[in-house]
N, C-alpha and C positions, 0 to 999 in steps of 0.2 A: 951265200947259193940259195939259203932257205930264201930267204927276203923272195929274190929273183921267180922262186920254185911260186911263192904267193902270187908275187904281181902277173905272173904266168897265168896263174888258175883263175884269178878276177877277170883279168883279161878272156877271158874262154867262155865267162859265164855272164858275162856281157855281151857280151858276138852272140853268145847262144838266145841269150833273150831281144835278143836284138833280128835275129834272123824269125823265131816265134812272129812277132808281128809285124811281114813281111805284107804287102800289094794284095794278096793272090784272099784274106779272104774280105776283105775289102773290097773286091773286082766281082767274087762270086757272090756278096751282097745288094748292092749295088745291080748285081745281075733280078737277084731275084726280086729284090724292088722293083724292078722295072717291068718284069716279068705281071706282080702280083697290082703295080698299076695301068699296065695297059687286060686282064682283066678286067677288071672294076668299069673298067675309061666302056670297052665293046660289052660288059651284062651290066646297064644298073638293076633289070628290077632284081635279079642276082642280090645283091645289094638294101634293095629298099624295101621292106613291109610295113604298115600302113593301120592302122585300128579305130572302128570309128565309131557314133554310134549318134542315135535319132533324137530328135526333144519342138515344142512350138514351143516361138515366143509370147509375149503376151498381145501381141499384135498382127500370131498369123500366118506367121508364117514358118516355114520347118526348116530346122538348120541342123547339119552336119556338120559336128566337132569332134574330131580327133587328134591321132598322132603319125606323122611318117618317123620312122627311126631309119635312120642309116648304119648300117651294118659293114660299110666298109672301110679300111684299115687311112687310105692313102688321097680320097678322091669325092672332094663335095662333090651334093645335083644340086640344081637348078630347074622349077620350069617342070613339075612332076605333073604331070596325069593324068587329074583319080577320075575312078568309074561311075558313079555313085545309082545303086538300082536298090531303089523301095521295093518291100514285099507286104503283104497286105496279111491277118494274121494264119489266111492258108499257110502264107507261104506261096501265092504267089505272085507272079511282075507287076506295081503297081505302075510304074514311070521308071525307066531312065536316065539319065545329069552325066551330061564331063564336064569338072569343071578345070583347070589351070593350076598353078599353088606354085606361085611363084619365087616364092621365100631359096635361101641357099641352105642346105642341108649338112653341114662339115660333115665330117670322117666319127662316126661312134660317138652321136649327137641324135639327136631326137625334136623336130620339130613340130611345134602345135597347130591346126590349123581350122577353122572355123566356115564352113562355106552357109548362106540363107538364102533361102528359095521358098518362091511361093507355097502357099497353101497343098502340098500334095494330102490330096485326101482318101483316107485309108488306109496308109500307108504306116505300117506298124513295129516293123523292124530294120535296119537299111547293112544292106552288103556300101563296102568301100575299098578297090582296089586299083593297085599303080597302072598303070598301060605301059607308062611312057617318060624320059625325061632325060634332061640335056648336063654334062659335065661343066661346071662351076672354072 
């Protein structure tokens, strides 16, 4: 008789464990994941950041080097449109330029870029901003 009670108890424990792993948490997870993917797809500028610096090379070109940081969890981005603004020592805008970086930046990663331009006279600082991107 004790073995029958023991067997019943073991069956109850296993059936209770099975109900804890039902499909409901998985469905909720997939819905949250889908919602996050939609948010990252619809708002790439919210998840992309850029840093840049300015220097001149030995042949007189102005070189802008930097990195694009993708803080998205699920979505990769490509064809990032950069707005590059060159300023002089007083902070006045000397020149503006736009470039497209066609690399793919994977989720939670960083991509380095380098843009070479003809010499920008009087530029002492550079501001780089992302104005658009496509989902890969």
